[in-house]
C-alpha positions in Angstrom: 98.6 -38.9 -87.9 100.4 -35.6 -88.4 97.4 -34.4 -90.5 95.2 -34.7 -87.5 97.6 -33.5 -84.8 98.5 -30.2 -86.4 94.9 -28.9 -86.8 94.2 -30.1 -83.2 97.3 -28.3 -81.9 96.3 -25.1 -83.6 92.7 -25.2 -82.2 93.9 -26.3 -78.8 96.5 -23.5 -78.6 94.0 -20.9 -79.7 91.5 -22.1 -77.0 94.1 -22.1 -74.3 95.3 -18.6 -75.1 91.6 -17.4 -75.3 90.8 -18.9 -71.9 93.9 -17.5 -70.2 93.6 -14.0 -71.7 89.8 -13.9 -71.1 90.2 -14.9 -67.4 92.9 -12.3 -66.9 90.8 -9.6 -68.4 87.8 -10.6 -66.4 89.8 -10.5 -63.1 91.2 -7.1 -63.9 87.8 -5.7 -64.6 86.4 -7.3 -61.4 89.1 -5.8 -59.3 88.8 -2.3 -60.8 85.0 -2.5 -60.3 85.6 -3.4 -56.6 87.9 -0.5 -56.1 85.7 2.0 -58.0 82.1 1.2 -57.0 81.0 4.7 -57.9 81.8 4.0 -61.6 79.5 1.4 -63.1 81.4 1.2 -66.3 83.8 -1.5 -65.3 81.0 -3.8 -64.1 79.1 -3.2 -67.3 82.2 -4.0 -69.4 82.2 -7.5 -67.9 79.1 -8.2 -69.9 81.3 -8.1 -73.0 83.6 -10.9 -71.9 81.8 -13.6 -74.1 82.1 -11.6 -77.4 85.6 -10.6 -76.4 86.7 -14.3 -76.0 84.9 -15.1 -79.3 86.8 -12.3 -81.1 90.1 -13.4 -79.6 89.6 -17.0 -80.5 88.5 -16.3 -84.0 91.4 -13.9 -84.6 93.9 -16.5 -83.3 92.5 -19.2 -85.5 92.3 -16.9 -88.5 96.0 -16.0 -88.1 97.2 -19.5 -87.4 95.0 -21.8 -89.5 97.6 -21.9 -92.4 99.9 -23.8 -90.1 97.4 -26.6 -89.8 98.6 -28.1 -93.0 95.1 -28.2 -94.7 94.6 -28.6 -98.4 94.1 -25.6 -100.6 90.3 -26.0 -100.8 89.9 -26.6 -97.1 92.1 -23.6 -96.3 89.9 -21.4 -98.4 86.7 -22.7 -96.9 88.0 -22.5 -93.3 89.4 -19.0 -93.9 86.1 -17.8 -95.2 84.2 -19.2 -92.3 86.6 -17.8 -89.8 86.4 -14.4 -91.5 82.6 -14.4 -91.2 82.8 -15.4 -87.5 85.4 -12.8 -86.8 83.3 -10.0 -88.4 80.2 -11.1 -86.5 82.0 -11.4 -83.2 83.6 -7.9 -83.7 80.1 -6.4 -84.3 78.8 -8.1 -81.2 81.7 -6.8 -79.1 81.3 -3.2 -80.5 77.5 -3.3 -79.6 78.2 -4.6 -76.1 81.0 -1.9 -75.5 78.8 0.9 -76.8 75.9 -0.2 -74.6 78.1 -0.4 -71.6 79.5 3.1 -72.1 76.1 4.6 -72.7 74.5 2.8 -69.7 77.4 3.9 -67.5 77.0 7.6 -68.5 73.2 7.4 -67.9 73.6 5.7 -64.5 76.0 8.5 -63.3 73.7 11.2 -64.7 70.6 9.6 -63.1 72.3 9.3 -59.7 73.3 13.0 -59.7 70.2 14.6 -61.5 67.6 15.9 -59.1 64.9 16.3 -61.7 63.0 13.1 -62.5 61.6 14.6 -65.7 65.2 15.2 -67.0 66.1 11.6 -66.1 63.2 10.2 -68.1 64.2 12.4 -71.0 67.8 11.2 -71.0 66.6 7.6 -70.6 64.5 8.0 -73.8 67.4 9.4 -75.7 69.8 6.7 -74.4 67.4 3.9 -75.5 67.1 5.3 -79.0 70.8 5.9 -79.3 71.5 2.3 -78.4 69.1 1.1 -81.0 70.6 3.3 -83.7 74.1 2.2 -82.9 73.0 -1.5 -82.9 71.3 -1.1 -86.3 74.3 0.7 -87.8 76.8 -1.8 -86.6 74.7 -4.7 -87.9 74.4 -3.1 -91.3 78.2 -2.5 -91.5 78.8 -6.1 -90.3 76.5 -7.6 -92.9 78.1 -5.5 -95.6 81.6 -6.5 -94.5 80.5 -10.2 -94.6 79.2 -9.9 -98.1 82.4 -8.3 -99.3 84.4 -11.3 -98.2 82.8 -13.3 -101.1 84.7 -12.8 -104.3 81.5 -12.8 -106.4 80.1 -9.9 -104.4 83.1 -7.7 -105.4 82.4 -8.4 -109.1 78.7 -7.5 -108.7 79.6 -4.4 -106.7 80.1 -2.2 -109.7 76.7 -2.9 -111.2 75.1 -2.6 -107.8 76.6 0.9 -107.3 75.5 1.9 -110.8 71.9 1.1 -110.0 72.0 2.4 -106.4 70.3 5.7 -107.3 67.2 4.0 -108.8 67.0 1.5 -106.0 67.3 4.3 -103.4 64.4 6.2 -105.0 62.2 3.0 -105.2 63.1 2.1 -101.6 62.4 5.6 -100.4 58.9 5.6 -101.9 58.1 2.0 -100.6 59.4 2.7 -97.1 57.9 6.2 -96.8 55.9 5.3 -93.7 58.8 3.5 -92.0 61.2 6.4 -92.7 58.6 8.8 -91.3 58.3 6.8 -88.1 62.1 6.7 -87.8 62.4 10.5 -88.1 59.5 10.9 -85.7 61.3 8.7 -83.2 64.3 10.9 -83.4 62.2 13.9 -83.0 60.6 12.5 -79.9 63.9 11.5 -78.4 65.6 14.8 -78.9 62.6 17.1 -79.0 61.4 16.1 -75.5 57.9 15.5 -76.8 57.2 12.4 -74.7 59.5 10.3 -72.5 59.6 6.8 -71.0 57.6 6.9 -67.8 55.4 9.8 -68.9 51.7 9.6 -68.1 49.8 10.3 -71.3 46.2 10.1 -72.6 46.0 9.0 -76.3 42.8 8.0 -78.0 40.8 8.3 -74.8 43.2 5.8 -73.1 45.2 6.7 -70.0 48.5 5.1 -69.3 52.3 5.3 -69.0 54.9 5.2 -71.7 56.7 1.9 -71.3 58.9 1.7 -74.4 60.0 3.9 -77.3 61.7 2.5 -80.4 62.5 4.1 -83.7 59.2 3.1 -85.2 56.6 2.4 -82.5 55.7 3.4 -78.9 54.1 1.2 -76.2 51.7 2.6 -73.6 50.7 0.6 -70.6 47.2 1.4 -69.5 45.9 1.5 -65.9 44.4 -2.0 -66.4 47.7 -3.4 -67.6 46.9 -3.5 -71.3 49.6 -2.6 -73.8 48.8 -0.2 -76.7 51.3 -0.1 -79.5 51.2 3.0 -81.6 53.4 4.4 -84.4 55.6 7.2 -83.1 54.4 9.5 -85.9 51.1 9.6 -84.0 52.7 11.7 -81.3 54.2 14.2 -83.8 51.1 14.6 -85.9 48.2 14.6 -83.5 47.4 16.3 -80.2 47.7 14.2 -77.0 47.7 14.8 -73.3 51.0 14.5 -71.4 50.3 14.8 -67.7 54.0 14.7 -66.6 55.5 16.9 -69.3 57.4 19.2 -66.9 55.8 18.6 -63.5 53.7 15.5 -62.6 51.6 17.4 -60.0 47.9 17.5 -60.8 44.7 19.1 -59.7 41.5 16.9 -59.5 37.8 17.6 -59.0 34.9 15.7 -57.5 31.4 16.7 -58.4 28.4 15.9 -56.3 24.7 16.6 -57.0 22.9 17.4 -53.8 19.7 18.9 -52.4 19.4 22.6 -52.0 19.4 22.2 -48.3 22.9 20.6 -48.2 25.2 22.2 -45.4 28.0 23.6 -47.6 30.0 25.1 -44.7 30.0 21.8 -42.8 30.9 19.9 -46.0 33.8 22.2 -46.5 35.1 21.6 -43.0 34.7 17.8 -43.3 36.5 17.9 -46.7 39.5 19.6 -45.1 39.5 16.9 -42.4 39.4 14.1 -45.0 42.3 15.7 -46.9 44.5 16.1 -43.8 44.0 12.4 -43.0 44.9 11.3 -46.6 48.5 10.5 -47.5 47.8 11.3 -51.2 47.1 15.0 -50.6 50.2 17.2 -51.2 48.7 20.2 -49.2 49.0 22.6 -52.1 45.4 23.5 -52.6 41.8 22.5 -51.9 38.3 24.0 -52.0 34.6 23.2 -52.0 32.2 25.5 -53.9 28.7 25.3 -55.5 29.3 25.5 -59.3 25.8 25.0 -60.7 22.1 24.8 -59.7 19.0 23.2 -61.2 15.3 23.3 -60.1 15.9 20.1 -58.0 19.6 19.9 -57.1 22.8 21.9 -56.8 26.2 20.9 -58.1 29.0 20.9 -55.6 32.7 20.8 -56.7 35.5 19.6 -54.4 39.0 20.5 -55.7 42.0 18.6 -54.5 45.7 18.4 -55.5 48.3 15.6 -55.5 51.9 14.9 -56.6 51.0 12.7 -59.6 48.2 11.1 -61.7 48.1 7.9 -59.5 47.7 9.9 -56.3 45.1 12.3 -57.7 42.9 9.3 -58.9 43.1 7.7 -55.5 42.5 10.9 -53.6 39.4 11.7 -55.8 37.9 8.3 -55.0 38.6 8.8 -51.2 37.0 12.2 -51.2 34.0 11.0 -53.1 33.4 8.0 -50.8 34.0 10.0 -47.5 31.7 12.9 -48.4 28.9 10.6 -49.5 29.2 8.4 -46.4 29.3 11.5 -44.2 26.2 13.0 -45.8 24.3 9.7 -45.5 25.3 9.4 -41.8 25.0 13.0 -40.6 22.9 14.8 -43.1 20.7 12.4 -45.1 18.3 15.3 -46.1 21.1 16.8 -48.2 21.1 13.9 -50.7 19.1 14.5 -53.9 15.5 13.2 -53.8 12.2 13.6 -55.7 9.8 16.0 -54.0 6.2 14.6 -54.0 4.7 17.1 -51.4 3.9 20.8 -51.9 6.4 23.3 -50.6 5.5 24.7 -47.2 4.0 28.2 -47.1 2.8 28.2 -50.7 -1.0 28.9 -51.0 -3.1 26.4 -52.9 -3.5 27.6 -56.5 -7.1 27.5 -57.9 -7.8 24.4 -60.0 -9.1 26.4 -63.0 -11.1 29.4 -64.2 -14.3 28.0 -63.0 -13.1 27.1 -59.5 -14.9 28.8 -56.6 
């Protein structure tokens, strides 16, 4: 009977202490968060309460399991399992704490920064820093777990002796992956492209949705996701429409008859722009940019605050001008002339015509 009660008492005591200490810590963070609503750190730290309780419980069991009166073989097995759980829980807790600190710093910066471009840049850097920290902690945790096995310590000497050769082989085999990782760091801290930027890559227009150490996701206007290696953005030219300022200038081209009333069109364009919410009132114009024997090319120039608004404004201007011409000046629309021009004398039909 004692062989059962002692292990149960050790487990029960560890669980009771874990629940009490975890509840106290959670209540303290909740009250501090209520008193300091301007600091999001305390609310974010509450996300780490589960790994904290797991670390506390594993540490208590690891320290008190010898008092359970287990056999030597069971003590060794239980101690090994508890060590692995404790290492994994500590890694989980470190990752949650690091993410909470970084997210809190970003939230305070985003709330105070007036420039959206800088906010997107910092967001990109924060995302990659979180991924790097997570990867580093996982590698260290796995290494620590392996070192808890006695056989791994014996093999360690031979592994270190061949580490140079393995490193060379791994570097050659993972050349593409390492190139993408360094490209990701260059993008994050070189301010080449940021999360939320409007870009044109491979003839596709969209916004950067996600940036990792190896790939980048662009969401197109029709809600498709294009996944591309980050090395593409460091080795090839691409368009970034929101690099420093998202404001854009757009054009609308119309092919009209030579008799089109340009001055009246210019006045009507201004009226259309003043009634459009997308126009930012920076600039506008309407000029004839080209002519052919049958038509003229008219260009309407408009401006807007970003790529979405400039697309909508171009569509509005195109629709409104065509509708106005069809309604008020149908003669200005292009057509095929089948009658001789007025005032031109009839040309003789040939050398023998009389």
